[in-house]
N, C-alpha and C positions, 0 to 999 in steps of 0.2 A: 728418329724423325727429326727433320730439319727444324731448329728452334724458330726460325722466322716463319716457316709454314704453319707451325702449331699456334704461334701468336696471332697470325692472320685469321685462322679458323676461329680462335677464341673471341676475337673482336667482332667478327661477323656474327657469331652466335649470340653475343650480348646484345648487339643492336637489333637482331631479328626477334628477340623476346619482348613482346609488348604486354604491359600490365593491363588488366581489365579496367575499363573506364566506368566510373560510378555514374549512375543516371543523374541528370541535372534536375535539381529541385528548384521549382519556380516559387520564390517567396512572394507573399502578398506585398502590395505597395500602396502608397497614398492612404495610410490609416488616419482617419479623422474621427474624433469623438465629440459628441454633444452631450453635456451633462446638465441636468436640471434638478435642483433640490426643491422638493415640495413638502414642507413641514419636516417630518422625520424620515421621509423617503428620498432616496437617491435614484434618479432615473438616468440611464445611460443608453445612448444610441450610437453605434459604431458602424462605419463603412470602410471598406478597403477593396482594392482590386485583387482578384484571384484568391480571396479567402474562402476556405472550405467551412470554417466555423470560427467562433470567437470565444474567448475565455476572459471572464471578468473577475478580479479579486478585489474585495473591499477590505481595507486594513485600518484598524484603529488600535494603536499600541501593539500589544502582542496577540491580539485577536484578529482573525481573518476569516472571510467566507468567500468561496469561489463558486461562480455560476457559469455554466457552459451554455452557449446559445448558438443556434444555427442562423437566426434572423439578425443577430447583432444588437439585440435589445436585452437589457437586464434591469431589474428593479430590486432595490435593497432597502429594507426598513431599519433605521437606526434606533436602538433602545435608549441610548444616552447621547447627550450633546458632546461635540468635540470635533477635532480635525480628522478627516478620513482621507486615506490615499486610495485612489482607484487606479488599478493597473489593468490595462486592456491589451489582450493579445489577439492579433489576427493570425489565425493558424492555417498553414497548409497541412500540417500534421501536429501531433503532440510535441514533437521535437523540432519542428521547423516553423518559425513564426517571426513576426515583428511585433514590437510592443510600444505602448505609449502610457505615460503616467500622469495623472491629474490629481490635484488636491482640492478638497472642498470642505467647507465648514458647515456643520449641521447644528441647529439649535432645536432641541426638543423642549418646547416651552413648558415651564412649570404651570400647573393649573389646568393643563390639557393632557389628554392621554397620549402616551408614546406608543400606543398599541399599533400594530400593523393595520393597514387599510384594505388588505386583500386576503383572499383565502376561501376555503370551501365553506359552504353554508348548507345545513341539512334542512329537510322539509319539516313543516309543522304537522303533517299528517302522514300516517302509514296505513295501508289497507288492513282492516281487522283490528286496529289498535286505537285507543283514545288517549289523549294527553290528560293524565291525572294529576300531575304536579310539575311545576317549573319555577325557575328563578331566572329572570332575564336581567337582573342586576340594574334595573332602572332606579332612579332616585339618587340619594346621597348617603345611604346607610344600609347595612345588612337588614334583611327581613328577620322575623322572629323564628325562622326555620333553622337558624344556625347558632351554634355555641362554640366556645374556644377550648382547646387544650392549652394550658399554661405551664411553662417550665421546660424541663429536659426529660421528664419521665424517669427521673432518678437514675439515669444510666444511658442517656442519649436515645430514649425510646427503644432500647434493646439493640441498637445498631452502632453505638459509639459515635453518634452524630455530634456536631459541634455547636449547633444553634440553641438559643433560648427562645422558645415560642412565647410571644406576647400577643395581646389583643390590640396592638397599635400598628403592626406592620401590614396593614391592609387599608384599602379605601374603596369606595363605590362612587364612580363618577363617569360621565360620558357613556353610560350604558355598559360599563365593565366592572367586574370585581378585579382589583389589582392587589396582588400579594407581593411584598418586597422583602428580599433577603439583604441585610446590611452587614457590613464589616464594622462591628462596634463592640466594645466590651460591655457586657451586661450580666450581672449576677454570676461573675466568674467565667462566663462564656465569651468567645471571640466574635460571635455572630448572633443576629436576631432574625426571626422570621415569624410567620403566622401559620397556625394549623386550625382549620375550621372543620366542624362536624355537625351532623344532624342527629346524633345519638340522643335518645330519649325524647325526640321531637318528631322526626319523620323517619320511617323505614319502609322497606318494600320487599315483597317476595315475588319474583319473576317480573318480566317485562323487558322493554327496551329503554336504555339510558343513553342519551346523547349529550356530550359535553364539548362545546366549541371553545377552543382556547389557543393562545399563542404562548409557547413555553419559553422559559429562560434558557441560558446556555453557559458553558464553561466548566472547567475541571472542578470537581467537588460539588456541583449543583445537582440536586436530586428532587425534581418535582414529581408529584403523584396525585392521581385521582383514584380512590380505592374505596372498598367497603369491608365492614366487619359485621359478623353476626350479632344481633341484639343480645344474645345470651353470653357474650364475652365476660360479663361480670360474674357469671355463675360457673361457667365451664372453662373459662380461660382460653388462651391461644395456644395451639392452632385448632383446638376442638371446635371453636365457634365458627371456623372457616374464614377465609380472606379472599376477596375478589379484587385483583388489581386491574382496574379498567385501563390505566395508563401509568407507566413509570418510565422515566428517562434519567440516565446518568450522563451528565454533560462532560465535554472534554474533546480532546483531539481525535483524529481519525473519524470514524463514523458515529461516535457517541452522540454528538449534538443533533444528529439526524436519525437516531434509532430509538424507537419506543418499544416497550415490553408489556405484554398482557399475560397475567399469571394467576393461578389459584393455589392456595395453601390449605391443608387440612390435616387432621390427625389420622394416621394410618397405623392402627394397632399399637397405639402408644408412642408412635414416632411422627415427626414432622415430615409430611410429604408435599410435593409441589409439582405443578405442570405448567409450562408456559411456552410462548413463542414470541418473536420480535418482528418488527417491520422497519425497514430503512428507506429513507427518501433517496432518490437517485443523485440529488445534489442539494446544496444549501443546508439549512438547519431548521428545526421546528420553531425557532424564534422569528423566522423571516415573514411568516404569514400565519393566519388562523387555519387550524385543522379541526375536524370533528372526530372525537374518540368515543367509540360506542361499544356496548355489549348488548346482545340479545340473549335473554336468560329464560329458560322454561324448565319443566320438570325433568327433561332428558339431557339438556346440554346448556353450555354457555359458549357463545361465539363472539369473537372480537372483530371489530371493523375499524379501519382508518379511512375517513372520508367515504364511508359506505362500501369499502372494499374489504372483504373478509381476509384475515391473515392468521386466525387461530381458532380452534374449537376444542372443547373437552366434553367427554361423556360423563354426566353426573348421575346416571341411572343406577349404578351399583350401590349396594347398601352402605359401603364404607364412605360414600360421598353424601351421606344424608345431611351433613351440615349445610349444604347448598339448597336445601328444601325448606329453609326457614327465612325469617325476615332479616334484612341487612340494612345498616345505615351508611351514609356517605361520609368520606373524609377528603378534604382538599388541603394539601400542604406543600411547602417547598423546604426540604431539608438541606443542610450544608454539611458536607463531609459524611463520614460513616464507613462501615465495613465494605460496602459495595462500591461506591464511587471513589473512595479515597478522599484525601483532604484537598482543599483549594491550593493552588500554587501561584507563582508570579504571573501566570497568564490569565488568571481569573479576574474578571472585572466586576466590581461592586459599585452601586447596588445592582442586583438582578431582579427582574420583574416577571411575574406570570400574570397574564390577562385572561380572564374567563368571561366570555360573552354571554353564555347561557348554559344551564343544565336543565334537561327535560326528561321526564319519566313517562313512558307510555305503557299501557296494559290493555 
């Protein structure tokens, strides 16, 4: 074949092969943000041309919270004072966007509650039930319904926890019980917190329990609302039974937005347990108040988050008889332990848990 002819064919072939053209992505434009700081809350309103949705990230130090919004509005409640970075994305898709960064200073005033101002509230009445006991945490001190566990339980309460429980890491003000976990050396422990209980004072068998609270957050932080059988002093654990109304282990990923509802009991001489969890679609449980509930009768225990069921267990079998006795309440915030692991450089202290009320219906 003539070399000149072959070269001409090759050149024509190269120019006739066209690469596929990628579709044009229209990015949003004219991103504008309006930011207002109202006490401990940051309110953001964003607008942009051709935006399909917005993503807001609130950053303080190593901690961040991301909120997705179709309307361009986001609200974030700060638990501590400081400088916060607000990064706003106007998205065409998750990979195509424009961004804007703002910085705001938030002062959570001492002497006033840093609790969120929004969240779910449960009703005061339910059909067929009566309110038999409640604590709305009004006033300036705990009621006589509560006592304290003091110390470490001679072994981190069985979970290798790192806190020393005192009767000082709590307050009652502005209508909230506030439990604080601090990073401080006390009696050879690195952290302090508070563990409250109604043991020997109040206990219940069956009913509905509602607890409205805003939770803490961060690696190694372990808040819980739970119950133990009155007979723990005679039969021990787990024979007394344990009902975990709410537990959360804080940290990265979904941890700060996932709660767990679990029961523990003695199964033929061995520890048995059953549980399930519920995860928020975005944000974290520290951002606003939620109501954690159980409905407990002779046949079952059912867990609710903001009155939406997410777990139930059948307690009618004979081996579940522990759950047909009276139980008392425990509120605590642990630091570290076998399940959550230890705090790390990302964990912010102090951490606070706010309880608006606890109500028992039968």
